[in-house]
Structure formats: C-alpha cells, structure tokens
N, C-alpha and C positions, 0 to 999 in steps of 0.2 A: 161661743164666740171664740175664735181662735188668736193667737198674741197676734196677729197679722190684720186683725180687724178692731176697728172703733166703731162704738154706738153713737149714731149722729143725732144731736140733741134738735128736738122741735118742740117748742112749747106749744101748749095749746092757744094760748092767745100770747102775743108778744108786748113785753112792756115797751113803754117810750124809749127807755136807755138801749134796748135791745136792737129797737129799730133804727135809732140814731146810730149807731154802731155800724147797723150792716150798711145802709145808706149812705154814711160815709164814704165807704170802699166802691160801691154801686156809682155813685155819683163821680168820684176819682175816675173811673173807668170810663164811664159815660162820656164825660168832659173831655177827657183826653182825646177821645174817637171825635167829637166835635171839632175841636181844635186843630185835630188833623186835616179833616176834611173843609174846616174854615168856617163851620157853622155856629152858630150862637148857641150857648149854652144857659138855661134859666133855671137855676137851682130851684127854686121855690115850687115852678110850674114840675119839675122833675120829680119832686118830695109827692108832691100832691098826687101826680101819677103813678106813683109806686105804690102809695098807701091804697089809693084808690082800686087796684089790682087787687093786691093783698086782702082787704078787706071784701072784694067782690067774691072771693072765693075761687075764682077761675083762674088765679094764678098766686103760686105763692113767693115769699121772700126768698126762698131757700132757692125756687127755681131761678127766680130773678139775678139772684147772688150767683150761682151755679154758672149761668149764660153769660154774665158781664164778668166777674169777677174771677171763676174758676177758669172761665176760656182765656181770659188775658194771662192767667199765672201760666196756664198750659203752653203758651206760646214763646214763654219768655225761656231762654236758655239756662238761667241760672234760677232755676226754680223745678223741682223743691231743693232746696240745698241738699248737697252731698251726704250729709249724715242722716238725711231723713228716711222714713219709713217708706213703705210702698206709695204709689200716687194716691192712690183713693184713700188709705189712711191718713195721709199728710193734709189733703185736702178737706176730709171730713175735721181733724183737728183744728183748721184754720177754723171752719164754721162753727165749731163747739166752743173755740174763743173768744167770738162774735158773741155768741149767746151767753156766756158765762162772763164776758167781760174781762177775761184773765189774760193780761200781760197784752205786750205790744205785737204787731205782725212781722213776721220774718222778710218782708216784703216791704216796699216803699210805692208811693205813685208821683209822677211827674205834677198832676193837679191835684192835690190833697186838699180835703174838703173836711170843715167843723161844723158837725149839726148837733144841735143840743136837744135835749129831751123835750124841751119847752117848745121848739120848732114842731118837733112831731106831734105834739099836743095840741097844736094850734089845727091840723088837719083831721084829728080824730072826733 
C-alpha cells in the first residue's frame, strides 16, 4: 500500500455505536434532501429501513454512506479541505473516523441528527 492509500475499515459486524455514528450522517443528508423537496422525513422509519437493508446482506452501510454522504461531500465546493490528501484517501479517512469513533467530522450538516446506540439496539 502506497503513502497515498488508506485501508478502509469494514467490521464483520457493526456495533450499535458504529451504526449510530454512520446513520447520524446518513439521516442528516436524507433529511436535508427531503426538506429541499418539501417531503416529510421520519427518522425512526428511516433508521429501521437502513438497519433492515444492512442486516439483509443486500446492501451495506458502507454503500449507503457512500451513496448518501459521499455523494453529498463530492458535490460540495469546500470539500475536501485544501490540505487534505487525494479525494479517495480523504473519503476513506472519513469512513474510518466513523468506524473508530475518532474525532469530529471536518464537515457539518444543515439538519444534524443525534442517534444513540440504544435507539439502534431497538431495531436489532
């Protein structure tokens, strides 16, 4: 692996804490999309659906996060920060930060969410 590559961390099974961190970001992007279109966003239903997708094995949290948050970040003119490494390295670092629970995101959301591991446990 070269200095411009970072290994993406994908747990065999996600803890409730990891799922909560990932889904906070996915919910924030989904809610903002719904707000823009004037549609209602139901956080409880959305979380249940995301967990169901993950546990079915048909769709991974990494795919969900990449399609929601990754695409949203790619559309922003201010991301990645100027001092960041190559895009693929930076986006992998953001995923790994969520998995490890290591620090705050260098980006923010218009509609932030807070999801507790206990809320995740209700659906598992």
